[in-house]
N, C-alpha and C positions, 0 to 999 in steps of 0.2 A: 428501431434498434439504436440509432444515433440520436442523441437528444441535444437540443439547443435551448439555452437558458440565458435570459438577459442578466447581466451583472450591473447592479445599480449602486451608485455612491451618492449619498445626499439626495436621493430621489431621482437622480439623473442617470440615464442609461449610458454607461461608459464602455461596456464591452459585451461580447456574447461568448458564453462558455459552451464549448462543444464537448459532450460526454460520449465516450465510446465504452460500452460495457466490457469488463474483463472477460476474455475468452481465450481459448487455447491456440488461436491462430492470429497472425498479425496482418493478414490480407486486408481486413476491414480498416484497421487504423492507418495503414499505408494509403489506401484509397481516400480516406477522409482527409489526410494531410495534403494530398495532391489537389483534391477538389476544393478544399477550404482555401488553400493558397491561391488557386486560380480566381475564386470569387473575391478574395481579399485584394488581389492585384487589380481586378476590374473596379472594385469599390474604392481603391486607393487608401486602404487601411492595411495594418500589419497583423500577422498572426504571431502570437507569443505563447510559448510553452513554458509554464512556470516550473515544471520539473527539470527541464534542461536549462532554464534561466536565460533564454534568448529568443529572439524573433526567428521565425521559420520561413522557409521557402518551399516550393514544391519538391526540391531535391533533398530535403531533410527527412524524407520518409524513413530512411534507414535508422538514424539515431533515435527517432521517435518510436519506431517499432521495437528497437532494442530496449528502450526504457519501459515501454508498454509490456514487453515480455517479462522483464524483471519484476514489474509490479504484479503481473498475473501470477508469476511463480511465487512471489512473496505471499500473495493472497491465498494461493492454494496451499502453501506449506504452513503458514501461521494462523490464518483465519479459517481454515477448513473449507474454503471455497473450491471444491474439487473440480467444478466446471471451469474454473479459471486456470487451473494448472495444466500445462501442456501434457498430453497423454504420454509422451515419451519419458517424462520425469515423474509421472504419478506413481507413487509407491505407497504402500501402507506403512505408516510410521510404527516403529517399535517402541515400547515403553511409554512413559508418561509424557504428556504435553508439557511445554515449558512452564505454563502457568501453574500446573499441578505440582511440578517439581519445586517451584518457588514457594507455594503455599505449604507443602510438606517440609521444606527447609526451614521456613519461619516457625512452624509448629514445633519442629525438632529443636530449634534454638531455644524456644521458650520452655520446653520440657527440661532441657539441659540446664537452663538458667534456674528453674525452680529447684531442681535436684541439688545444684551447687549451693544455692541460698539456703535450702533446708539443711544441708550438711554443715554449712558455716554456722547457721543459727543453733543447731544442736551442739556443736563444739563450744560455742560461746556460753550456752546455758549450763553445760555440765562438764 
């Protein structure tokens, strides 16, 4: 479930990325923060969270879990990843998706532009 990936820069291993899948509970991410912090302390390296923009300690499981929950909620609402959305906030969306609204808006704009240009062209010709 938790994945570790080396991050290389110029062919040299500079960091290890820890990936936790988006899920509807924060227990796993809290445990990962605590365990990774302990391992990092023993290895005399630091744990850095790019989303929070700071180094972490084992006591930072709360802020990391909050950020994780926001990411899971965003994924559930906008990307359709229902398994990532906490079940208490999972609701069926009504109406069109934001992308569909945008595409329909653009199409409507071009239809309106065509009609206006056709009307102007007709008035100039006759």
